[in-house]
Phi, psi and omega in degrees: 000314180295319181300317180297315181300308179304319181292323177294317181290321177298320178295316180298315180305309182295318184294317181292325178288326173296318179291331187278357181291124177267130173269118181266132180291152178299141173301147182287130174279164178298321178299307183295326177294320182290322183291324177295316179300317179298318184292320181297319183295318179298315179300317179299308176308316181288309183290332174270356178054054183293141172290166177303315183298313180295324175300317180297317175296315182302313177300314177302315181291319179294323179293319181295311183283332173297321177295321177294314178300312176303317177297321177296315189286339180265357181281102184289342180283348183261148171286165180300319178296317176298315179304316181294319179296316180298318181296321182291319177299317177299319181297316178299314175300317180297317179300316181296321175296319180298320184295329179293332182282332187266150172288171180300318182293317182289326172297318176297313181298318177300313177302319177297317177299318179295318179297316182298314180299320178293317182298312181296321181295321179295327184280336178291147175290144180298000000 
């Protein structure tokens, strides 16, 4: 009887530890992050039906702000919190400049796309 009880307890322990294993997704590589950015840019241009002039301005703004964000992230003298604050401020500036390029209809659609992207990112496991 004792052996059976020990066997059941041992089996329960093994089963719960196996179920409790969390599968961690692979960390995002620089390559996959770049590909996501390329895919996002293409989606924005396609869904908003940007004109050639708008697309050129969109690319120029993205390039300008990506360089600024990279400079902040590579500044070793800044703490992670300060880097995050500066990065968020740059993203807000970039957003404002992008809105200047878009029509009112495109702005509304862009805001919807960004909200959906945020929502989808929140649903993904960290």
